[in-house]
Every structure is written in C-alpha cells, then in structure tokens.
C-alpha positions as CSV (number, residue, x, y, z in Angstrom):
1,M,42.3,-37.0,86.5
2,N,38.8,-35.6,86.9
3,I,35.4,-37.0,85.8
4,H,31.8,-35.7,85.3
5,E,29.2,-35.5,88.0
6,Y,27.1,-38.3,86.5
7,Q,30.2,-40.6,86.5
8,A,31.0,-39.9,89.9
9,K,27.5,-40.6,91.1
10,A,27.4,-43.9,89.2
11,L,30.8,-45.0,91.1
12,L,29.5,-43.8,94.5
13,K,26.2,-45.6,93.9
14,H,28.2,-48.7,93.3
15,Y,29.8,-48.4,96.6
16,G,26.5,-47.9,98.4
17,M,25.7,-44.3,98.4
18,N,22.1,-42.8,97.9
19,V,22.0,-40.6,94.7
20,P,18.9,-39.3,92.7
21,L,17.9,-41.1,89.4
22,G,19.4,-39.5,86.3
23,V,20.2,-40.0,82.6
24,V,23.1,-38.4,80.7
25,V,22.0,-36.9,77.4
26,H,23.6,-35.2,74.3
27,S,20.7,-33.6,72.6
28,P,17.4,-31.7,73.4
29,G,15.2,-34.7,72.3
30,E,17.2,-37.0,74.5
31,A,16.6,-34.5,77.5
32,R,12.9,-34.6,77.0
33,D,12.9,-38.5,76.6
34,A,14.9,-38.6,79.9
35,A,12.6,-36.6,81.9
36,K,9.7,-38.8,80.8
37,T,11.4,-41.9,82.3
38,L,12.1,-40.1,85.6
39,P,9.9,-40.1,88.6
40,G,8.2,-37.0,90.2
41,S,7.1,-33.7,88.6
42,V,10.1,-31.7,89.0
43,F,13.5,-32.2,87.2
44,V,17.0,-30.7,87.1
45,V,18.9,-30.2,84.0
46,K,22.7,-30.0,84.7
47,A,25.5,-28.9,82.4
48,Q,28.3,-31.5,82.6
49,I,31.8,-29.7,82.6
50,H,34.8,-30.2,85.0
51,A,34.0,-27.2,87.1
52,G,32.2,-26.1,90.0
53,G,29.7,-23.2,90.5
54,R,27.7,-24.2,87.4
55,G,24.4,-23.1,88.9
56,A,25.9,-19.6,89.7
57,G,27.7,-19.4,86.3
58,H,26.5,-17.9,83.0
59,F,26.8,-18.7,79.4
60,L,29.3,-16.5,77.4
61,G,27.5,-13.4,76.3
62,E,24.9,-13.5,79.0
63,S,24.8,-12.3,82.5
64,S,22.3,-14.9,83.8
65,G,21.0,-18.4,83.0
66,G,23.4,-20.7,84.8
67,G,24.3,-24.2,84.1
68,V,21.8,-25.9,86.5
69,R,18.1,-25.4,85.5
70,L,14.9,-26.5,87.3
71,V,12.1,-27.7,85.0
72,K,8.7,-29.1,85.5
73,T,7.9,-30.8,82.2
74,P,9.8,-32.8,79.6
75,E,9.1,-30.2,77.1
76,E,10.8,-27.7,79.5
77,A,13.7,-30.0,79.9
78,K,14.1,-30.0,76.0
79,A,14.1,-26.2,76.0
80,A,16.6,-26.0,78.6
81,A,18.8,-28.4,76.7
82,Y,18.4,-26.3,73.6
83,D,19.7,-23.3,75.7
84,M,22.6,-25.0,77.1
85,L,24.1,-27.5,74.8
86,D,27.1,-26.5,72.6
87,R,27.4,-23.2,74.4
88,T,30.3,-21.9,76.7
89,L,29.6,-21.9,80.3
90,V,31.6,-19.5,82.5
91,T,32.0,-20.2,86.3
92,R,34.4,-19.0,88.9
93,Q,36.4,-22.2,88.4
94,T,36.6,-22.2,84.5
95,G,38.0,-18.6,84.2
96,P,36.7,-16.0,81.6
97,A,37.3,-18.5,78.7
98,G,34.7,-21.0,80.2
99,R,34.1,-24.5,78.9
100,V,31.8,-25.7,76.1
101,V,28.8,-27.8,77.4
102,R,28.8,-31.1,75.4
103,R,26.6,-33.2,77.6
104,L,23.8,-32.7,80.2
105,Y,22.5,-34.6,82.9
106,V,18.8,-34.7,83.5
107,E,18.0,-35.8,87.1
108,A,14.9,-36.4,89.1
109,G,14.2,-33.5,91.5
110,C,13.8,-33.8,95.3
111,A,12.4,-31.8,98.4
112,I,15.3,-30.5,100.4
113,E,15.2,-30.0,104.1
114,R,18.9,-29.1,104.7
115,E,22.3,-28.9,102.7
116,L,25.5,-30.3,104.1
117,Y,29.0,-30.6,102.9
118,L,31.2,-33.7,102.8
119,S,34.6,-34.5,101.2
120,L,37.6,-36.7,101.5
121,L,40.9,-35.7,100.3
122,I,44.6,-36.2,100.9
123,D,45.9,-34.0,103.7
124,R,49.7,-33.4,102.7
125,V,50.7,-32.2,106.2
126,A,49.0,-34.8,108.0
127,R,49.9,-37.4,105.4
128,R,46.6,-39.0,105.8
129,I,43.1,-39.2,104.1
130,T,41.0,-36.4,105.7
131,V,37.3,-36.0,106.1
132,V,36.1,-32.4,105.8
133,A,32.4,-31.9,106.7
134,S,30.2,-28.9,107.4
135,D,26.6,-28.0,108.1
136,A,27.0,-25.2,105.6
137,G,26.5,-27.1,102.3
138,G,25.3,-26.0,98.9
139,M,27.9,-23.2,98.6
140,S,31.6,-22.8,98.1
141,I,33.6,-24.3,100.9
142,E,36.3,-21.8,100.5
143,N,33.7,-19.1,101.3
144,V,32.7,-21.0,104.4
145,A,36.3,-21.4,105.5
146,E,37.0,-17.6,105.1
147,K,33.8,-16.3,106.8
148,T,32.8,-19.0,109.3
149,P,35.7,-21.5,109.7
150,E,34.3,-22.9,113.0
151,R,31.5,-24.6,110.8
152,I,34.1,-26.9,109.1
153,Y,35.3,-30.0,110.8
154,K,38.4,-32.0,109.6
155,V,39.0,-35.6,110.8
156,P,42.1,-37.4,109.7
157,I,41.9,-41.2,109.1
158,D,44.6,-43.4,110.6
159,P,45.9,-45.6,107.5
160,A,46.5,-48.5,109.7
161,L,42.9,-48.6,111.2
162,G,40.9,-47.1,108.4
163,L,37.6,-45.2,108.9
164,S,36.0,-46.0,112.2
165,D,32.3,-45.9,112.9
166,Y,32.7,-43.7,115.9
167,Q,34.4,-41.0,113.6
168,S,31.4,-41.2,111.4
169,R,29.0,-40.8,114.3
170,D,31.0,-38.1,115.8
171,I,31.1,-36.0,112.5
172,A,27.3,-36.7,112.0
173,V,26.6,-35.1,115.4
174,K,28.9,-32.2,114.9
175,I,27.1,-31.2,111.6
176,G,23.6,-31.5,113.4
177,L,22.3,-34.8,112.4
178,K,20.1,-36.9,114.8
179,G,18.7,-40.4,115.1
180,Q,18.4,-42.5,112.0
181,L,20.2,-39.8,110.0
182,I,23.3,-40.6,112.1
183,R,23.3,-44.1,110.9
184,E,22.6,-43.1,107.3
185,F,25.5,-40.7,107.6
186,A,27.8,-43.5,108.6
187,Q,26.8,-45.4,105.5
188,V,27.5,-42.4,103.3
189,M,30.9,-42.1,104.9
190,R,31.6,-45.8,104.6
191,A,30.7,-45.7,100.7
192,A,32.8,-42.5,100.1
193,Y,35.8,-44.0,102.0
194,T,35.6,-47.3,100.3
195,A,35.4,-45.6,96.8
196,F,38.3,-43.4,97.8
197,T,40.8,-46.0,98.9
198,T,39.7,-48.7,96.3
199,L,39.9,-46.5,93.3
200,D,43.0,-44.5,94.2
201,A,41.1,-41.2,94.4
202,A,42.4,-37.9,95.3
203,L,39.3,-36.3,96.0
204,V,35.6,-37.3,96.7
205,E,33.3,-34.2,97.3
206,I,29.6,-34.2,97.8
207,N,28.2,-30.7,97.9
208,P,25.5,-30.6,98.7
209,L,24.7,-33.8,100.7
210,V,21.0,-33.1,101.3
211,V,18.6,-34.2,104.1
212,T,15.3,-34.6,102.1
213,K,11.8,-33.8,103.5
214,E,11.3,-37.5,103.7
215,G,14.1,-37.7,106.1
216,T,16.8,-39.3,104.1
217,L,20.3,-38.4,102.9
218,L,20.9,-38.0,99.2
219,A,24.1,-37.1,97.3
220,L,22.7,-34.2,95.1
221,D,26.0,-33.3,93.6
222,A,29.3,-35.2,93.5
223,K,32.8,-34.7,92.3
224,M,35.8,-37.2,92.0
225,G,39.4,-36.8,91.1
226,F,42.0,-39.5,90.7
227,D,45.6,-40.0,91.2
228,D,47.1,-40.3,87.7
229,N,49.9,-42.5,89.1
230,G,47.3,-45.0,90.0
231,L,45.4,-45.2,86.8
232,F,47.4,-48.1,85.5
233,R,45.5,-50.2,88.1
234,H,42.1,-48.9,87.0
235,K,41.5,-49.0,83.3
236,E,37.7,-48.7,84.0
237,I,38.4,-45.3,85.5
238,E,40.8,-44.2,82.8
239,E,38.1,-44.8,80.2
240,L,35.9,-42.2,81.9
241,R,38.4,-39.6,80.8
242,D,36.7,-36.7,78.8
243,P,39.5,-35.3,76.4
244,N,37.4,-32.2,75.8
245,E,37.6,-31.2,79.4
246,E,41.4,-31.3,79.5
247,D,44.0,-28.8,78.3
248,P,45.1,-29.8,75.0
249,R,48.7,-28.8,76.0
250,E,48.7,-31.2,78.9
251,R,47.1,-33.9,76.9
252,E,49.8,-33.9,74.4
253,A,52.4,-33.7,77.0
254,A,51.0,-36.7,78.8
255,R,51.2,-38.7,75.4
256,F,55.1,-38.3,75.6
257,G,55.2,-38.9,79.4
258,L,56.0,-35.2,80.2
259,S,55.3,-33.5,83.5
260,Y,53.4,-30.5,82.2
261,V,50.9,-28.0,83.8
262,G,49.6,-25.1,81.8
263,L,49.6,-21.6,83.5
264,E,48.4,-18.2,82.6
265,G,51.9,-16.5,82.0
266,T,53.7,-15.6,78.8
267,I,57.2,-17.1,79.3
268,G,57.4,-20.7,78.3
269,C,59.9,-22.9,80.4
270,M,61.5,-26.2,79.6
271,V,63.4,-27.5,82.5
272,N,64.7,-31.1,83.8
273,G,63.7,-31.6,87.4
274,A,60.9,-30.5,89.3
275,G,62.9,-28.5,91.9
276,L,64.7,-26.7,89.2
277,A,61.4,-26.1,87.4
278,M,60.0,-24.5,90.4
279,A,63.1,-22.3,90.9
280,T,62.9,-21.3,87.3
281,M,59.2,-20.2,87.7
282,D,60.1,-18.3,90.9
283,I,62.9,-16.3,89.4
284,I,60.7,-15.4,86.4
285,H,58.2,-14.0,88.8
286,S,60.9,-12.1,90.8
287,E,61.8,-10.5,87.4
288,G,58.2,-9.1,87.1
289,E,56.8,-11.7,84.5
290,S,55.0,-15.0,84.7
291,P,55.7,-18.4,83.4
292,A,53.3,-19.9,81.0
293,N,53.9,-23.4,82.2
294,F,55.5,-25.9,84.6
295,L,57.4,-28.4,82.2
296,D,59.8,-31.0,83.7
297,V,61.2,-33.1,80.8
298,G,62.9,-35.4,83.3
299,G,66.5,-36.5,83.9
300,G,66.7,-39.2,81.2
301,A,64.5,-37.8,78.5
302,S,65.0,-38.9,74.9
303,R,65.5,-36.5,71.8
304,E,61.9,-37.3,70.9
305,R,60.5,-36.3,74.4
306,V,62.5,-33.1,74.3
307,G,61.5,-32.3,71.0
308,A,57.9,-32.8,71.7
309,A,58.2,-30.6,74.8
310,F,59.6,-27.8,72.9
311,R,57.0,-28.2,70.2
312,I,54.4,-27.9,72.8
313,L,55.9,-24.6,74.0
314,L,56.2,-23.1,70.5
315,G,52.7,-24.2,69.7
316,D,51.2,-22.2,72.5
317,P,49.8,-18.9,71.3
318,S,50.0,-17.2,74.7
319,V,53.8,-17.8,74.9
320,E,55.8,-14.6,74.1
321,G,59.3,-16.2,74.9
322,V,61.0,-19.4,75.8
323,L,63.5,-20.1,78.5
324,V,65.4,-23.5,78.3
325,N,67.1,-24.2,81.6
326,I,68.9,-27.4,81.7
327,F,71.3,-28.9,84.2
328,G,72.9,-31.9,82.7
329,G,73.3,-34.7,85.0
330,I,71.8,-37.9,83.7
331,M,70.5,-35.5,80.7
332,R,73.1,-34.6,78.2
333,C,73.3,-30.9,77.1
334,D,74.0,-31.9,73.5
335,I,70.8,-34.0,73.3
336,I,68.9,-31.0,74.6
337,A,70.6,-28.8,72.0
338,E,69.9,-31.2,69.2
339,A,66.1,-31.4,70.0
340,V,65.8,-27.7,70.5
341,I,67.4,-27.1,67.2
342,S,65.4,-29.7,65.4
343,A,62.0,-28.5,67.0
344,C,62.7,-24.8,66.1
345,R,63.3,-25.7,62.5
346,E,60.4,-27.9,62.4
347,V,57.9,-25.5,64.1
348,G,59.5,-22.2,63.2
349,L,61.1,-20.0,66.0
350,K,59.0,-16.9,66.2
351,T,59.6,-16.0,69.7
352,P,62.7,-14.9,71.8
353,L,64.7,-17.9,73.0
354,V,67.0,-18.0,75.9
355,V,69.1,-21.1,76.6
356,R,71.0,-21.9,79.8
357,L,72.9,-25.2,79.8
358,A,75.2,-26.6,82.5
359,G,76.8,-30.0,83.2
360,T,77.3,-33.0,81.0
361,K,78.5,-32.2,77.4
362,V,77.7,-28.5,78.0
363,E,80.4,-27.2,75.7
364,E,79.2,-29.5,72.8
365,G,75.6,-28.3,73.4
366,L,76.3,-24.6,73.5
367,K,78.5,-24.9,70.3
368,M,75.6,-26.7,68.5
369,I,73.3,-23.9,69.5
370,E,75.7,-21.2,68.3
371,E,76.5,-23.0,65.0
372,S,72.7,-23.6,64.3
373,G,71.7,-20.2,63.0
374,L,69.0,-19.9,65.5
375,D,68.3,-16.5,66.9
376,A,69.0,-17.8,70.5
377,I,70.4,-16.0,73.4
378,V,72.8,-17.9,75.6
379,A,72.8,-17.3,79.4
380,E,75.4,-18.1,81.9
381,D,73.4,-18.8,84.9
382,L,69.7,-18.8,86.1
383,G,69.6,-15.4,87.2
384,D,71.1,-14.3,83.8
385,A,68.8,-16.4,81.8
386,A,65.7,-14.9,83.6
387,R,66.8,-11.4,83.1
388,K,67.5,-11.9,79.4
389,I,64.3,-13.6,78.6
390,V,62.3,-11.0,80.5
391,A,64.1,-8.2,78.7
392,A,63.7,-9.9,75.4
393,V,59.9,-10.3,75.8
394,R,59.5,-6.7,76.9
395,S,61.6,-5.4,74.1
396,R,59.4,-7.3,71.6
397,R,56.3,-6.0,73.0
398,V,57.6,-2.3,72.6
399,A,58.7,-3.0,69.1
C-alpha cells in the first residue's frame, strides 16, 4: 500500500525528521489560504498522486506545465491550483493514461544548496533492510544507476543489530557531508529506520534530501510504501489509503482476499497457486501474447471467491480472452466449474474462454462445463491451453 507525499512527511516528522511546513488542500481557495499561513515569500504547489516524476510530467493534452509549481503569492497559489485540480497528470510512472489530481500540497519554499538521495528498502537477495544513498538527488535514481552507478552506495543493515551510528556516519561522508551535517544525517537515518521498522514499511524514499543554504538537512519530498501483510497491525496506516489511486480491479480483488495484479496484456488468467500463475503468464508470452493480470485464487477458495475472480476478469475491458488454468489439489475442479458457469451467466461471456482443469473432481468439472452450454474451449494441458486461447483471440481480432 502506498500513501501520498504529505502523509509520508507527517509520519516521518513524527519520528523526528525535519520536513518543510505544508498544508494539504482540495480547492483553489484553500490553496490561497494555505499560502497565507506559511512562512517565507516562496511557496510550492504539488500535485498529490501516487507516482514520481510529477515536476517533469505534463497534464493530458499539454506538453508542459508539470505537477509541481513554484509560486510567490497566495493568489499565484490559487491560480496554480485552478490549473492542476481535477486534471489528469501524466508522468513516467503513471503511463499514458495518467492520474487525476484530486488534492494538492502547498508547502513553504526553501533555499537549496545541494540535493541528495536516501531510501530504505527490502533487499530480497541480501534478505535485509538496505540503505541506498547518493550525492545525486533530485533526479531519477534509475538514471543515476544506469549512467553513474559509482555514485550510489548500498548498506545492508544487520537485523540483529539494527542501524548503527557508524553506518550513518560512513554514508554521510560518502555522499559528501561534513561537520554538523554528518550528525544531522545520522538523525535523518534514525528517523527513517525507526519509521520503516515500526510501521512495517516496504519503502521509505526521500528524494531529494536537501542541504539548505542555512546549512540544515530537509526532506523536500518523501514516499512511503507498506507491506500489505502487516497492515492488520497498523489501522492508522490503513486509514491513509486513497482508493482513487488504486486499480479498481485490484481493490475489488482485495475485498475478496484474492491475489490480483493488473497488467497491460489482453489475456485474462485465473489460476490457483502463485507458481502455476507465473508459469501460465510465461507460456502466454512464449505464444506471442501478453497476460492482462496475475490472479491467484488460492488453494482453498470458495465458490464466492472464484466467482468474484471471474467477474473481475470479464469486467476488464482490455481482456480479449480468458484462460482458466486450475490444478485441483485442495481446490476441487467441480467448484471451479460451477463458479465459472455462474459468473459467465451473470456477467455474460463475450470473449473466448479456454478452460484447463486437472486433479480432484476433474471429470465432474469438465462434464459441467460441457453441459453448461457455454462457448468454452477445453484444453488438455497448459501448452495446449495457451495455444488455444492465443489462437482464439487472434481469430476474433481478424473477424
């Protein structure tokens, strides 16, 4: 689960990080009033969406503008809000569809001396929380890694010892900090690490972490993501969820406890078991098409969950065909068949459907599919299923 910049800054401030003063607003009038309450003569109006690259982005239908605006008066803040609210912002992370801006963050400006990068994340290879830091902040860390990888420093943290002060000082020196700033950086690291471990975070990213002309460190932008499996321990974090920023298919799947990730392909997949789901996606790719989703209904899914999964697939306008690939161990094939038939009749089957069943109650399941009257294609194995759904989708495109 991800949250907005202003929410991440509030959490990090609670754990001791220095952040600029700011106010979240939902209208141009609120933007003007917010600027009046902030110190200084320069303000920043930021679009709040779950995507990076907002400043370099553009609003749909325009080639410039961006989702981060520097203004000097409350009236300019109001005008910027008029120009940004309820419009679709496109960045390198949103894709061409973009995201609708429903709220803004009006923040006090600051004089910047240097821009740094700092993040904490889970390194799956090292199996540890890892600090990633660079003296090249304020830009895409992916670009830095590609062009100047020597400017990125990675430090794994021993889970038994936690973050040590010497690690913070070592990182600070490597990214060019001196004197009092080394001690300040250690405080920033401690705040980020405490927030990460206390809140079951998956990512804490500060880009840029700036050195101001006054000689202090300030988290100018912040991003936080959380482990969904830990949210039951943090109701206050779960309340920060913004449904408008989430894929409606994934939101509906989560309501039924389904493991679902929307993708950009055209063949919907319903599979039980993560490994089998990945194999199904791979073999669709090998046949020259792309999956529209990852969907694991689980080993012991009920009729209701399976039916919900199938309705999600059929309700996706990008899906041109559906492949059901079930190995019945704990999950019985007749339950899958019953749920698929019910969902098809409820929603209306308008795309090619290929069903491959194997395992417990497979004969009963296949018989139910054959006698249902559905225009479904039965496959013998996974390779056969992939070939048949790809052929059916391509034949329909030609027709």
